[in-house]
C-alpha positions in Angstrom: 5.8 10.5 -15.1 7.3 9.9 -11.8 7.6 6.1 -10.5 5.0 4.4 -8.2 6.0 4.3 -4.4 4.8 2.1 -1.8 5.2 0.4 1.5 3.4 -2.0 4.2 1.0 -0.4 6.4 1.8 -1.7 10.1 -0.2 -1.2 13.2 1.8 -0.3 16.2 1.3 -1.9 19.8 -0.4 1.4 20.9 -2.9 1.5 18.0 -1.0 3.7 15.7 0.3 3.5 12.1 3.8 2.9 10.7 5.2 2.0 7.5 7.6 -0.9 6.5 10.4 -0.6 4.0 9.6 2.0 1.0 10.0 0.7 -2.6 10.1 2.5 -5.9 8.7 0.8 -8.9 8.3 2.2 -12.3 5.5 4.5 -13.5 2.9 1.8 -13.7 3.7 -0.5 -11.0 5.7 -1.1 -7.7 6.4 -4.2 -5.6 5.8 -3.7 -1.9 7.6 -6.1 0.3 5.3 -7.2 3.2 7.5 -6.4 6.0 6.9 -4.6 9.3 9.1 -3.7 12.1 9.3 -6.1 15.2 6.3 -6.0 17.4 3.8 -4.4 14.8 1.1 -6.0 12.6 0.8 -6.2 8.9 -2.6 -4.2 8.1 -2.2 -3.5 4.3 -0.4 -1.8 1.4 0.0 1.9 0.1 1.1 3.0 -3.0 0.8 5.6 -5.4 -0.7 5.8 -9.0 1.0 9.0 -10.5 -1.1 10.3 -13.1 -3.8 7.8 -12.3 -6.8 7.5 -10.1 -6.9 6.6 -6.2 -8.8 3.4 -7.1 -7.3 -0.2 -6.9 -6.7 -2.0 -10.3 -7.4 -5.4 -10.7 -3.8 -6.3 -10.3 -3.8 -4.2 -7.0 -6.7 -6.3 -6.0 -5.0 -9.5 -6.9 -1.8 -8.7 -4.9 -3.5 -7.6 -1.8 -5.7 -10.7 -1.6 -2.2 -12.8 -2.3 -0.7 -11.2 1.1 -4.0 -11.0 2.9 -3.8 -7.2 3.1 -6.9 -6.1 5.3 -6.5 -2.4 3.7 -5.2 -1.0 0.2 -4.4 2.7 0.4 -4.0 4.4 -2.8 -2.7 7.9 -3.4 -3.2 9.8 -6.8 -2.9 13.5 -7.6 -3.6 14.7 -3.9 -6.4 12.3 -3.4 -5.8 9.5 -0.9 -8.4 6.5 -0.6 -8.3 3.5 1.5 -10.3 0.4 0.9 -11.0 -2.4 3.3 -11.2 -6.0 2.6 -14.7 -7.3 3.3 
């Protein structure tokens, strides 16, 4: 099974989206560094769930809350879903 990959989701000054540094983990987890290029705002976290579902796990939710992520985006088997913090 492939390893999870992930990155910070960053907002550009003109309203676009960019990513922070990419990280590769294990088949079941990845540690995403919360870092955006200068002048960009941290919006959330993107990562993959190889062989899984595009839905945040309890660990994903806890990690997102710990870094004040407004969005969690997860990709699995060609499906991409983004969840917004309420």
